[in-house]
C-alpha positions in Angstrom: 152.0 58.4 101.3 151.3 61.0 98.6 147.6 61.9 98.5 147.3 63.2 94.9 144.3 65.0 93.5 141.7 62.9 91.6 141.8 65.3 88.7 144.6 67.0 86.7 144.9 69.8 84.2 146.4 68.4 81.0 147.1 70.4 78.0 144.3 72.9 78.7 141.6 70.7 80.1 140.5 69.2 83.4 140.2 65.4 83.5 141.2 62.3 85.4 144.5 62.4 87.2 146.2 60.0 84.8 145.0 61.5 81.6 148.4 62.8 80.7 150.4 59.6 81.7 153.4 59.2 79.3 154.0 56.2 77.1 156.3 53.6 78.6 158.5 54.4 75.6 158.5 58.2 76.3 162.0 59.7 76.3 161.0 61.9 79.2 160.1 58.8 81.2 163.4 57.0 80.3 165.9 59.9 80.5 164.2 62.1 83.1 163.9 65.0 80.6 160.8 66.5 82.1 160.9 69.9 83.8 158.7 70.6 86.8 158.0 73.2 89.5 156.1 73.3 92.7 154.0 76.0 94.5 151.6 76.2 97.4 147.9 76.9 97.5 147.3 77.7 101.2 143.7 77.3 102.4 143.1 80.1 104.9 139.6 79.6 106.4 137.5 80.5 103.4 139.9 81.2 100.5 143.1 80.1 98.8 146.3 82.1 99.0 148.5 81.1 96.1 152.0 81.9 97.2 154.1 83.6 94.6 152.3 81.8 91.8 153.3 84.1 89.0 157.0 83.9 90.0 156.8 80.1 90.1 155.1 79.8 86.7 157.5 82.2 85.0 160.4 80.0 86.4 158.6 76.9 85.2 158.1 78.2 81.6 161.7 79.5 81.4 163.2 76.3 82.8 161.2 74.1 80.3 162.3 76.3 77.5 166.0 75.8 78.5 165.5 72.1 77.9 163.7 72.6 74.6 160.2 72.2 76.0 158.7 75.5 74.8 155.2 75.8 76.3 152.3 77.1 74.2 150.4 78.2 77.3 151.0 81.6 78.9 151.5 82.2 82.6 148.0 83.5 82.8 146.6 80.4 81.1 148.5 78.1 83.5 147.3 80.1 86.5 143.7 79.8 85.3 144.1 76.1 84.9 145.3 75.9 88.5 142.3 77.8 89.7 140.0 75.4 87.7 141.8 72.4 89.2 141.6 73.7 92.8 137.8 74.2 92.3 137.5 70.5 91.5 139.2 69.3 94.7 138.1 69.3 98.4 139.2 72.5 100.1 142.5 72.4 101.9 146.1 73.4 101.6 147.6 71.9 98.5 151.0 71.5 96.9 150.7 72.2 93.2 153.0 70.3 90.8 153.2 71.3 87.1 155.4 69.2 84.9 156.4 69.6 81.2 157.4 66.5 79.2 156.8 64.6 76.0 154.4 61.7 76.5 154.7 60.2 73.0 156.8 57.1 72.4 160.3 58.0 71.2 163.5 56.5 72.6 166.3 58.2 70.6 168.1 60.7 72.7 167.2 63.8 70.6 164.5 62.1 68.5 161.6 63.6 70.4 162.6 67.2 69.6 159.7 67.5 67.1 157.2 65.9 69.2 154.5 67.9 71.0 155.2 69.3 74.5 152.8 68.2 77.1 152.0 69.7 80.5 150.2 68.1 83.4 149.3 69.9 86.6 148.0 68.1 89.7 147.9 68.8 93.4 148.9 67.0 96.6 147.2 67.4 100.0 149.7 69.0 102.4 147.7 70.4 105.3 149.7 68.3 107.8 153.0 69.5 106.3 152.2 73.2 107.0 153.6 75.2 109.9 155.8 72.4 111.3 157.8 73.5 114.3 159.8 70.3 114.7 163.5 70.9 113.8 165.4 68.6 111.5 168.9 67.1 111.5 171.3 67.5 108.5 174.3 65.4 107.6 177.3 67.2 106.0 177.0 65.1 102.9 179.8 63.5 101.0 177.6 63.6 97.9 178.7 66.4 95.6 176.1 68.8 94.3 175.7 68.1 90.5 177.4 70.8 88.5 175.7 73.1 86.1 178.4 72.1 83.7 176.6 68.8 83.5 172.9 69.9 83.4 171.0 73.0 82.4 171.7 75.5 85.1 169.0 76.5 87.7 166.4 74.3 86.2 164.2 71.7 87.8 165.1 68.8 85.4 163.5 65.6 86.6 166.6 63.4 86.1 168.9 65.7 87.9 167.1 65.0 91.2 168.8 61.6 91.4 171.5 63.7 93.0 169.0 64.9 95.6 167.7 61.3 96.1 171.2 60.0 96.6 172.1 62.7 99.2 168.8 62.2 101.1 169.1 58.4 101.2 172.6 58.5 102.5 171.6 61.0 105.2 168.7 58.9 106.3 170.8 55.8 106.4 173.2 57.7 108.8 170.3 58.7 111.0 169.8 62.3 109.7 166.7 63.8 108.0 168.6 65.5 105.2 172.0 66.3 103.9 173.7 69.6 102.9 175.9 69.3 99.8 179.0 71.2 98.6 180.1 71.8 95.1 183.4 70.6 93.5 185.2 73.7 94.7 184.2 73.0 98.3 181.5 75.6 98.5 178.2 75.1 100.3 175.5 74.7 97.7 172.1 73.4 99.1 170.4 70.6 100.8 168.7 67.7 98.9 165.7 69.9 97.9 166.1 73.2 99.8 168.3 76.3 100.2 170.5 76.7 103.2 170.8 79.7 105.6 173.3 80.0 108.4 172.9 82.3 111.4 176.3 83.8 112.4 176.5 86.7 114.9 172.7 87.4 114.4 173.2 87.8 110.6 171.9 85.5 107.9 174.6 83.9 105.7 173.7 82.0 102.6 175.5 81.0 99.4 175.2 83.6 96.6 173.2 82.6 93.6 175.4 81.1 90.9 174.8 78.4 88.3 175.2 75.7 91.0 172.8 77.2 93.6 169.1 77.0 92.8 167.3 80.3 92.9 164.6 79.2 95.4 161.6 81.5 95.6 161.3 80.8 99.3 165.0 81.7 99.6 164.1 85.1 98.1 161.1 85.6 100.4 163.2 84.8 103.5 165.9 87.3 102.4 163.3 90.0 101.9 161.6 89.3 105.3 165.0 89.4 107.0 165.9 92.8 105.5 162.4 94.2 106.4 163.1 93.1 110.0 166.5 94.7 110.0 168.4 91.5 109.9 171.6 91.6 107.8 171.8 89.1 104.9 175.2 88.2 103.6 175.4 86.2 100.3 178.9 84.8 100.4 180.7 81.6 99.5 180.6 79.2 102.5 183.1 76.4 103.2 183.2 73.9 106.0 184.9 76.4 108.3 181.9 78.8 107.8 179.5 76.0 108.9 181.6 75.5 112.0 181.0 79.1 113.0 177.2 79.0 112.7 175.2 79.4 115.9 172.1 78.3 114.0 171.0 77.1 110.5 167.8 76.4 108.7 166.5 75.1 105.4 163.8 76.6 103.3 161.8 75.5 100.2 158.3 75.7 98.9 157.1 72.5 100.5 159.4 72.5 103.5 158.7 76.2 104.2 161.2 77.2 106.9 162.7 74.4 109.1 165.2 74.9 111.9 168.2 72.6 112.0 169.0 71.2 115.5 171.9 69.0 114.4 174.4 69.8 111.7 176.9 67.0 111.3 178.1 66.3 114.8 177.1 69.7 116.2 174.0 70.4 118.1 172.3 73.8 117.3 169.6 75.7 119.1 168.4 77.4 116.0 164.7 77.5 117.1 165.6 79.6 120.1 167.5 82.3 118.2 165.7 85.6 117.8 166.6 86.0 114.1 165.0 82.6 113.3 161.9 83.3 115.4 161.4 86.7 113.6 161.7 85.1 110.2 159.3 82.2 111.0 156.7 84.6 112.4 157.0 86.8 109.3 156.7 83.9 106.9 153.6 82.5 108.5 152.1 86.0 108.5 152.5 86.0 104.7 151.2 82.5 104.1 148.2 82.9 106.4 147.0 86.0 104.4 
């Protein structure tokens, strides 16, 4: 059950959580044309560590602009709003969710273009979702990763996540925790809401960034940590045969952090016991506990 904050930042001011709720006739509500992002505020004993907040907010503003939702607030103003919001809530690790949309009533597909752009930011308590060691299982999904030829590339468009929901639901129905998806060309793309890394011969192997692979910030952090530790990182196209060669695999995302995969399709993996994974996990937690 999501435990959302009691307050939100909406268009520059702090108020009740639902102050920015859209009209039931909002085009963003009906067509899923909102753009969102997510970032972590880690509570470390007596202070917050906001993980890569500027990078997240730059991505949020740029993604919103790609969908015609140009934000009048700067990265600095959004960051200040997050600080003000965190000060209103009980101390503890929080997932921060900013979302841009148009709340006014308008149902024509492009009829809302002249309407004001709204931004709401709220938080979700995630203390129990931090530093989880339990591995997860992943189905090799039959659901195809939605193409960038169908939606704006590398953008967190709300409606596009029906693709993620479909893959996750099918995986759970089959007894898995998540599903890894391939694109139309048979290349590994990502999981339902996370980037994928394979461990092959003590090297990290991950799909290269392209319009159909989301540029996850945790993905970038993991790759940087690996290189600092002397672990090779290969960004190459991966097919089903590549997955079959993997000795280990893991998912990474803002909310998931880094999670070992112990079952990939019908194969058992001992990812959590591999030195490369252990080094990365230790390095990531060192960063987030700063």
